[in-house]
N, C-alpha and C positions, 0 to 999 in steps of 0.2 A: 639250894646247892645245885650247880650245873653238872651235867654229865660230860666229863672230858674223856674223849677217846679218839683214836685215829679215824679218819674219814677219807673216803676215796676222793681223788682230785675231781673225778667226774661229778660226784655229789655236790662238791663245793661250787662247781661251775653251773650245774643245772638248777640247783635250788635257788641260786641268785635270780633266776628268771621268774620265780613264782610271784604272783600278784595277790595282795591281801584285800579281798572284797567280801569275805564270808562272815556275816554278822549273826546276831542272836536269833532273829526270826528267820533268817535264811536257813540256819541249821535246823530249826524246829520244823519248817515246812519240808526241808530235805528229808528229815526223818519220817514225817508222815507219808511222803511218797515212797520211801524205801520200804516201810513196814506194811502199810495197808495196800494189799494187792486185791483189786476188785475181781480178778479172774478166778479166785478160789472161794468166794463167798457162797456161790451155789453148790460147790462141792462139799463144803461144810454142812450146809443145810440139807443137802441130799443124803447125808449120812444119818439124819434123824436127830431127835431130841438129845440123844446121848452125846453127839458131837458138840452141841451147845454147852453141855455140862463140862465136857473135857476142855473146851475153849476157856471157860472160866477158871478151871483148875490149873491149867498151864499158865494162865495169866499170873496166878499167884506163885506157883512153884518154879516157873521158868522165866517168864517175861520180866517180872520185878527183880529177881536176883541178877539177871543179865544187865538190867538198867543200872543197878548198883555197881556191878563190876566195871562196866564201861565208863561210868561217871568218874571212877577213880583213875583208870588208865588214861582216859581222854583228857583229864586235867593235869595229871602228874607227868605224862609223857606226850605232849601235844605236837610231836614231830610229824612231818609229811610222811605218808605211807601207813600211818596208823597201825592196823593189824599186822602188816609185814614188819614194821619197825619194832613193835613189841615182841613179836616172836623171835626176830633176829637178835634183839638185844638180850633176850632171855636165854635162847638156846643155840645161837650161832647162825651164820649165813646159810649153811647147808639146810638146816631145818627150816629156816625162813624161806629159802628158795622153793623147796618142795611144797611147803604148806601154802605159800602165796600163789603158786601155780594152781593148786587145787581150788583156792579161794577165787581166783580170777576166771578160770576156764568155764565154770558153770554159767557165767553171765552171758557171753555171746551165744552159747548153745541155747540158753533159756529164751533169749530175745528172738533168735531165728526159728525156734521151735514153738514152745507154748504161747508166748506173747504174740508172735506173728499169726499163729493159727487162730487165736482169740480175736485178733483184729479182723482177719478174713471172715470169721464167723459173724462178727458184729456188722461189717459192711454188707454181707449177704443178707442177713436177717432184716436190717433196718432200711437198706437202700436199694434193694433189688426186688422185683416182683416174684421171682422164683424162690427166693430165700437162700440162694447159694451162688457162688461165682464159678465161671468157667475156668479151665486150667490156665489159660494165658492171663486172665484177670487175677487169678490167685497169685501167680508169679509177680505180677506188677504190684498188687497191693502189698504183698509180703515184703518185697524188696524195697518199696518206697517206705514202708513202716520201719524196716531195719535202718535205712540210711538217714531218715529223718531223726531217728533216735541217736545215731552216731554223730550227725552234724550238730545236734543239740549238745552232745557231750564235748565236742570240739570247741565250742564257743567259749570265750573268756568268761570266768565266773562273774565278772561285772555285768555281763548280759545273761549268761547261762543260768545264773542263780534264780532268775525270774521264772524259769521253766518249772522247777519244783514248787515254787509259790503258786503258779497257775494250776499245777497238778493237785496241790493240797486243796485249793478252793474248788476244783472240779470234783474232788472226792466229797467235800462237804455238801455241794449241791446235789450230786448224783445220789449219794447214800441217804441224804436228808430227804430228798423228794421221794425216793423209793420207799423209805421207812414210813413216811406219812401216807403214801399211796397204799402200802400194805395194811396199815391201820384202817383206812377207808374201805379197802377190800374186805377186811375181816368183819367190820361193822355191817357191811352189806350182805355178806354170805355166811357170817357166823364164825366164831373162833374155833375152827375145826381141829386145830392142833392141840387143844387143851383137853380133848376127850380122853386121852390115855396118858396120865402123868407118869406111869411106869416107863414110858419111852425115854424119859430123861435120866433114868438110872444108869450108872456106869457099869461096865462089864470088862472082863479081861479081853474078850475078842475086840471090843471097841477100842480099848487101849492099844492093842497091836495094830489095828487097821489105821487109827487116826494119828498116832504119835508122830510119824514122819511129816505128814501134811501140816499139822498144827504147829510143830516146832519150826518148820520151814517158814510159816507165816510170821513167826515171832522173832526172827533174827534180823539184824541190821543196825543195831545201835552204834556199832563201831564205825560204820561206813563214812560218816562226815569227817572222822579223824584221818581218813586217807588224804584229806586236804588240810591237815592240821596247821601247816605253815601258811595257809591261805586264809585262816581264821583271824579275825581282828583281836579277839580276846577269848581263847578257848577255856581258860581257867574259870571265867565267869559264865560264859555262854553255853558250854557243853552240858553242865548239870541242869541249867534252866531248860534247855531244849529236850533233854532226855526225860526229865520229870513230866513235862507237859505232853510230850509225844506218847509216853506210856499210857497216860489216862485217855488221850484222844484216840489212840489206836485201838485200845480195848473197846471203847464205845463204838467206834466206826465199824468194827467187826461184829460186835454182839447185837447191836440194835437191828440191823437188817436181817441177820440170821434168825434172831428171836421172832421178828415180824413174820418172816416166811414160815417158820415152824408153827406159829400160832394161827395165822390166818389161812394158810393153804392146806388142802387135804394131803395126806401122805402120798397118794397116787400122783398128784401134780408135782410134788417135790422130787420123787424118784425119777420122773420123766424129764427133769431139767437137763438140757444139753449145755447149760452155762447160765451165767448171770443175765445175759441178754434175753434168754427165754423167760426167765423170771420176770424181767421188766415187762415183756409183752403180755404175759398172763395178768399181772397186777394192773397194768395201765388200761385194761379193758374197762375199768370203772369210769374212765373219762370218755370212752367211746370205743366200741369194738365188741368182739365176742370170742368165745372159745368153742371150737367145733367138738363134736363127739370124740374125734380121735385125739383131742388134746391140743390141736393147732390153734394158736391165737391169731386173730387179725384185728388190727387197730384202725379206727376211723376217727375223723373229726379231731377234737382236742387230744384224744388218745394217741392219734398218729403224730401230731405235732410234738407233743411231749415225749413220745417214744423216740422220734428222730433226734430231738435235742439230747436225750439221755444216751442215744447211740454215739453222738459226737463226744459227749462227756466221757463215756466209757472208753473210747479210743484214746482220748487225751490222757486218761488215767493210765492206760497201757503204755503209751509213749513215755510218760514221765516216770513210771516204774522202771522201765528199761534204762532210761537216761540217767536216773540217779544212781542205779547200781553200776552202770558203766562208768560214770564220772568217778565214782569211788574206787572200784576195783581196778580200772585202768591206771589211775594214779598210783595205787599200791604196786602194780606191776612195773610201772616206769621207775618208781623209786628203787625197787629191788634190782632193776637192771643197771641203774647208775650207781648203785651201792655195791656192785660186784656179785650179785646173786642172779644174774641173767645177762643176755647178750647186750653189749653196750649200744648197739644200733637202736634198740627199743627204749633205752633209757635217755630219752631226749625230751626236754620241755621246750615248746615253741616260744621263742623270745618275745613275740608280739602278743600272742594270746595267753601265754602262761599255762597252757594245757598240754598233755602228752599226746600230741596229734598222731605220732607214728603208732602208738599202742591203740589209739582210737580206731585208726584205719585197719589195723590188724584185727581188732574185734569185729569190725564191720565185715571183713572178708570171711572170718570164721562163721559169723551169723548167716551170711549169704550162702555159704556152702551148706549149712544146716537146712536153710530154706529149700535149696535145690534138691538135696537128698530127700527131704520130706515129701516133695512132689514127685520125684522119680520113683520112690518106693511107695506105691499107693495101695497095695493090697497083698493078700496072701501071707505066707510065713515071713516074708521079708519085712512087711510092715510091723509085725509084732516085735521083731528084733529091733527095728528102729525105735519103736516106742519104749522098749526096755532100756536101750542106751540113753534115750532122752530122759528117762526117769532117774538115771544115775546122777543127773545134775543135782538133784535134791540131796542125795546121800553124800555126794562129793562136797557140797557146800557145808553140810553138817560135820563131816569128818575134819574139815579145816579148823573148826572151832575146838577140836580136842587138843590143839597146841596153843590156840589163842587164849583160851580160858586160864590154863595153869601158868601163863606168863605172869599173871599178877602175883602168884606165890614167889616165883623166882626173882622178880623185880623188887619185891619188898625186901628180900634178903640181900640182893646184890646192891641195891640203891636205897638203903633205909633212910638216908638223910635228904632225899629229894622231896621238895615241898609237895604235899598232897592236900590241895584245897578241900577234897572230899575223900574220905576213907570208907571203903566197903565194910559194913558191919558183918560179923559172923563169916568172914572171908573164906576160911577153910571148908566148913561144912557146906556152905552155899555153892562154892566152886565145885566140890565133889558132886553135889546134886546135879549141877548143870552138866558136868562131864558124863555122869551116868545116864542121864536122860538122852543126851546127844548120841552116846554110844549105842544105847538100845534102839533109838530111832534109825541110826545108820544100818544096824544089823537087820532090822525089820524091813528096811527098804531093799537091801541086797538079798535077804533070804526071808521072804514074807511068812510070818507065822512061826518062825524058828523058836523052839522052846515051848510052843503051845500046840499048834497043829500045822506044822510046816507044809506049806503049799497045798493045804486042803482047799476045797471049793470056796470057802469063805475068804481065803487070803490070796489065792493065785490070781495074777493079773489077767485081764481079758485076753483070750486067745491061747492061754497056756494051760496044759494039763499036768496032773500030779507026776506023771512019768517024765516030764521035762524039767523037773525041779533043779537037777544038777546043771542042765544046759542053761537055764535061766540064771543060776548062781554064777556060772562062768561069764555069761553075757553082762552081768552087773559088775563082777569083780575085776575082769580083765581091763576095762577102761580105767578103773581106779589105779591099777598097777601101771598102766601106760602113762597116766597123768603123773604118777610119782616118778617114773623113769624120765619123763620130759623135764620135771622139776630138777632132777639131778643133773640132766644135760644142761639146763639153763645155768645152774651153779658152776659147772665146768667151763661153760662159755664165758663166765664172768671173771675167770682167773686173771686175765691181763688187767682188767679194771681194778681188781682187788690189790694188785701189786703196786698201783700208783696211789699212794696215800699222802694225806697231809694231816697235821694236828688240827683238831677242830673241836669246838664246843657243840655237841650234838643236841643239847637240850633246847632251851628257849633261845632262838636266834635273837641277836640284838635288835634287828629290824622289827621282829614281831613284838618284842617287849616294848619298843618305842611306840608301835602302832597301838598296842594295848593301853599304854599310858595315855596316849592322845584320846583314845575312845573313852576312857574312864573320865578324863578331864571334861570331855564334851558332855558326858552324862551328868 
């Protein structure tokens, strides 16, 4: 059964420009790049054995239910815009506009903030004698990183889809080599992390501290469906890619974390400034040494392999940012030509088939974040900047509070739509997902609330207990501002909404034709 509804004239015009180049393995590699972020591996390991245990627990109670949910939505409703379209179809354009802005805005902030900073750190550690970059060099590296990511997203999927493929293989090489090296390091120095098995026991404080980071690592299954009408055969390929990326992502997270925890002493883990520091420590087995102050220096084969992994690490960062921008920018463009945003941003480039205007808008936002991060370099101002930057995680998670329940509403509203895959235990699993995400968002905005709010165990660096309400406002106000901008976007789309045509919004004929051709070829 097709979904027949009114469609904006702008949507009819712009969707005709989309190009279908997104195949089964393209979606799989896209998901690997989306979900596996190398910049958080050291943070997980740095939290100790308990973090590894929680990683496995969330894989079962959060990651797998998510995979089931998006396998249903992604195959039953494979329209362009994915998470925006599902939310809008279920709850209306206003809800879709607000939620989609929350979903989108985190990505350019993340690219210009955490990812750019990680890139600067990697360049400094691996490719300079001092281990750090000067201020002008930091600006240059950060802005080059941002705009390489954006240009990658601008490219047609015919070309751009190879970037996630390269990123996936970079992860296989980087994390595979690192895991093997950690094993060699452990054999040489002893399995120091197994001396205290009690470190792997879970606790309430560990739950509070880790839930935001670990859930953030495990979201992204829906992202390829932002390019739903660019897929060759979503009904066949989405479940295939989700099933395999679920297994692959858990392995790619757990193996290096387990290796770090088992092979390295707790003191080394707690001193990690990032994954690049972990690579330096471990790669001393090939050549190099670790000084008494914990500083590692590589020589010979260790230096060569370390530099190679530095390049792979940067490639992983670029492809993480590029895949999220490719997906979230498409969702924003769709919302804008659907009447839930300014029409100016709802444009698909006729030649490339990509939302170039939104891509450039994302690049400008990321560049502003880079500049602010360098201008605000210390003192109280820096801690406020860090707090606002951390809101991107909670903002992302908040957006899922409307995306998840869309499956309930769409089952009731469109019961006759063909569902090649149906999520089992839909209601209890969806409630579980929403509860976990809500708890994570609360703990990010008010750390330790309900347990030991803003105690020394939970307060972010640079903040004291007496500043807990100031921090709460610092976290909550940006979310309210983002919601207000989402409402403004919806208001700006009123003229677009007024110009409608009758249309079949489910599987477009062109996509069905392409799917049949692909099936015949198989």
